[in-house]
C-alpha positions in Angstrom: 18.4 26.5 64.3 19.5 24.5 67.3 18.9 26.0 70.7 21.1 25.0 73.6 19.4 24.0 76.8 22.4 25.4 78.8 22.2 29.1 79.5 25.1 31.2 78.5 26.9 33.2 81.2 29.8 35.6 81.0 33.2 33.9 81.3 33.9 35.9 84.5 31.0 34.5 86.5 33.2 32.1 88.4 34.3 34.7 90.9 30.7 34.7 92.1 30.9 31.1 93.2 31.1 30.8 97.0 33.8 28.9 98.6 32.8 26.3 101.2 36.1 26.4 103.1 34.8 27.6 106.4 37.1 25.8 108.8 39.3 28.0 111.0 43.1 27.7 111.0 43.7 24.8 113.4 47.4 24.2 112.7 48.5 25.4 116.1 45.9 23.2 117.9 46.9 20.2 115.8 50.6 20.8 116.5 50.1 21.1 120.2 47.9 18.0 120.3 50.7 16.0 118.6 53.1 17.1 121.3 50.6 16.1 124.0 50.2 12.7 122.4 54.0 12.1 122.7 54.2 13.2 126.3 51.1 11.5 127.4 52.0 8.2 125.6 55.4 8.1 127.4 53.8 8.8 130.8 51.1 6.2 130.2 53.7 3.4 129.8 55.5 4.6 133.0 52.3 4.7 135.1 51.0 1.3 134.0 54.4 -0.3 134.7 54.6 1.5 138.1 51.0 0.6 139.0 51.7 -3.1 138.4 55.0 -3.0 140.3 53.7 -1.0 143.3 50.2 -2.5 143.5 48.5 0.9 143.3 44.9 0.9 142.0 44.9 4.7 141.7 48.2 4.7 139.8 47.3 1.7 137.5 43.9 3.1 136.8 45.4 6.5 135.9 47.8 4.8 133.5 45.1 2.7 131.7 42.8 5.7 131.5 45.7 7.7 130.1 45.8 5.1 127.2 42.2 6.0 126.3 43.1 9.6 126.4 45.9 8.9 124.0 43.3 7.3 121.7 41.1 10.3 121.9 44.1 12.6 121.1 44.7 10.5 118.0 41.0 11.0 117.0 41.5 14.7 117.4 44.6 14.9 115.2 42.9 12.7 112.6 39.9 15.0 112.5 42.2 18.0 111.9 44.0 16.1 109.2 40.8 15.1 107.4 39.3 18.5 107.7 42.3 20.1 106.1 42.8 17.5 103.4 39.2 17.7 102.2 38.7 21.4 102.8 38.1 22.1 99.0 36.3 18.8 98.3 32.9 19.7 96.7 31.3 16.6 98.0 31.2 18.3 101.4 28.2 20.6 100.7 29.0 23.0 103.6 32.7 22.4 104.1 34.5 20.1 106.5 33.9 22.0 109.7 31.8 19.2 111.1 34.6 16.7 110.9 36.1 18.4 114.0 32.7 18.2 115.7 32.5 14.5 114.8 36.0 14.1 116.3 34.8 15.8 119.5 31.8 13.5 119.7 34.0 10.4 119.3 36.3 11.7 122.0 33.3 12.3 124.3 32.3 8.7 123.9 35.8 7.6 124.8 35.7 10.0 127.8 32.5 8.4 129.0 34.1 5.0 128.7 36.9 6.3 130.9 34.5 7.3 133.6 32.7 3.9 133.4 36.0 1.9 133.6 37.2 4.1 136.5 34.1 3.3 138.5 34.3 -0.5 137.7 37.9 -0.7 138.7 37.4 1.3 141.9 34.5 -0.9 143.0 36.5 -4.0 142.3 39.5 -2.7 144.3 37.2 -1.7 147.2 36.1 -5.3 147.7 39.5 -6.8 146.8 42.1 -4.6 148.4 45.8 -5.3 147.9 48.9 -3.9 149.7 50.2 -0.7 148.2 53.9 0.4 148.1 53.0 4.0 148.9 56.4 5.8 148.6 57.1 4.6 145.1 53.5 5.0 143.9 53.4 8.6 145.3 56.6 9.6 143.4 55.2 8.3 140.1 51.8 9.9 140.7 53.3 13.3 141.3 55.3 13.0 138.1 52.1 12.1 136.3 50.4 15.1 137.7 53.2 17.4 136.5 53.0 15.9 133.0 49.2 16.5 132.9 49.6 20.1 134.0 52.2 20.7 131.3 49.9 19.1 128.7 46.9 21.2 130.0 48.9 24.4 129.6 50.0 23.5 126.1 46.4 23.1 125.0 45.0 25.9 127.1 47.0 28.5 125.1 45.3 27.5 121.8 42.0 26.7 123.5 41.6 30.3 124.6 43.1 31.9 121.5 40.1 32.1 119.1 39.4 28.4 119.5 36.8 28.5 122.2 34.2 27.1 119.7 36.5 24.3 118.5 34.8 21.3 120.1 37.5 19.0 118.7 40.1 20.9 120.6 37.8 21.2 123.6 37.5 17.4 123.7 41.3 17.0 123.8 41.5 19.7 126.5 38.9 17.9 128.6 40.7 14.7 128.3 43.9 16.4 129.7 41.9 17.9 132.5 40.4 14.5 133.3 43.9 13.0 133.4 45.0 15.9 135.7 42.0 15.4 138.0 42.5 11.7 138.3 46.2 12.3 139.0 45.3 14.7 141.8 42.9 12.2 143.4 45.6 9.5 143.0 48.1 11.6 144.8 45.7 12.6 147.6 44.6 9.0 148.1 48.1 7.7 148.2 49.2 10.4 150.7 46.3 9.6 153.0 47.1 5.9 152.8 50.7 6.5 153.5 50.4 8.8 156.5 47.0 7.9 158.0 46.5 4.3 156.9 43.4 5.3 154.9 43.8 2.7 152.1 40.1 2.7 151.5 40.4 6.2 150.1 42.2 4.9 147.0 39.1 3.3 145.5 36.8 6.1 146.8 38.8 8.7 145.0 38.5 6.5 141.9 34.7 6.7 142.2 34.8 10.5 142.7 37.0 10.9 139.6 34.7 8.7 137.5 31.7 10.9 138.4 33.4 14.1 137.4 34.7 12.6 134.2 31.2 11.3 133.3 29.7 14.8 133.8 32.3 16.3 131.4 31.7 13.5 128.9 27.9 14.2 129.0 28.4 17.9 128.4 30.6 17.3 125.4 28.2 14.7 124.0 25.3 17.1 124.3 27.2 20.0 122.6 28.7 17.9 119.7 25.6 15.8 119.3 23.4 18.8 118.9 25.6 20.3 116.2 25.7 17.0 114.3 21.9 17.0 114.3 21.8 20.6 113.1 20.4 21.9 116.3 20.9 25.6 116.7 22.9 26.2 120.0 20.7 27.5 122.8 23.4 30.1 123.5 23.1 31.6 120.0 20.8 34.5 119.4 21.5 34.5 115.6 18.0 33.4 114.6 16.4 36.2 116.5 18.9 38.8 115.1 18.2 37.6 111.5 14.5 38.1 112.1 15.0 41.5 113.6 17.3 42.7 110.8 15.2 41.5 107.9 11.8 42.4 109.3 12.9 45.9 110.4 11.4 47.7 107.5 7.8 46.5 108.3 7.3 45.1 104.9 9.1 41.8 105.2 7.7 38.7 107.0 10.0 35.7 107.4 7.9 32.5 106.7 10.7 30.0 107.1 14.1 30.2 108.8 16.8 27.5 109.3 20.0 28.3 111.1 22.6 25.6 111.9 26.3 25.4 112.7 28.7 24.1 110.1 32.0 24.6 111.9 33.8 26.3 114.8 31.9 29.6 115.3 30.5 29.3 111.7 26.8 29.2 110.8 24.7 28.7 107.7 21.1 29.9 107.2 18.3 29.5 104.8 15.6 32.3 104.9 12.3 32.4 103.1 10.5 35.7 103.2 7.5 37.4 101.7 7.1 41.2 101.1 4.6 43.5 99.4 7.5 45.1 97.6 10.3 42.6 97.4 13.8 44.1 97.0 16.8 42.6 95.4 18.3 39.7 97.4 21.5 41.6 97.8 19.8 44.4 99.7 18.6 41.8 102.3 22.1 40.4 102.5 23.5 43.8 103.3 21.3 43.9 106.5 23.2 40.9 107.8 26.8 41.8 106.9 27.6 42.6 110.5 27.3 38.9 111.4 30.7 37.6 110.4 29.8 34.2 111.9 27.1 33.8 109.2 29.3 32.4 106.4 26.7 30.8 104.1 23.3 32.5 103.5 20.5 31.6 101.1 17.5 33.9 100.8 14.3 33.2 99.0 11.8 36.0 98.3 8.2 35.9 97.3 5.6 38.5 96.5 3.0 39.0 99.1 -0.5 39.0 97.7 -3.7 40.0 99.5 -5.2 36.6 99.2 -2.1 34.9 100.5 -2.8 33.8 104.1 1.0 33.4 104.9 1.6 37.2 104.6 -1.6 38.8 105.9 0.3 40.1 108.9 3.2 41.6 106.9 
């Protein structure tokens, strides 16, 4: 008699296999981002050309910085595309949710470069000032500001509509806000130069803008970097709630707990627990069913014995 080393299971067991498709529907965010790319790209060309023609540091800097934002938007849409394309790929153990986070991290790096370049260009112009054709430059800067406001509104709608945890979208939104902010400083500096002769304000506003953009970049790098390193967000109380729910009967003691984020508002957890009278794993799962954000849960149970130091306090 030949014995098979592979256990036999009922043919209907496949319905118990868990899907790893945890990414939220980002089609609206991706569509809006593509529109923003087209609008921003066109305005970028106009601002660079106008900055060169009218000798405006603020306008030229805004145009070149806009080019880096366009690059960041392309990273955002690429991340959405890859996340959707590989959503059912079994090689991604916990789904493709982190592709969006990686896109956000890359965009944060680009945003940091924007702040650095703004500072360098502003310092250079402070020591090497050139005449500025204020009237023409102001007109183009105002148009640029209006374009940035429109783009910000396009992304704000989807940013606040169940996508507040989408760091890929948040990165695109911050790039638009950074563009809008530099446009505001450019308009202000040009108006001051036109009416009060304060040409020195042009590079100063560039430095102020670089500082603000750098702060935004740091915040985004911190948030995305922590998720890529499987750091549980400080704002999440999920680990404490898991402990409270599972140890509520007085018999269970959690000996090991891992909680990490695998996508926008989606978490996974591995729980090891000991109990004097272990129950079926499904009974422990039921205690956590109220946490919709916990989409992947692995529970390991062990019998607590009197001589086992790890469960003396259970």
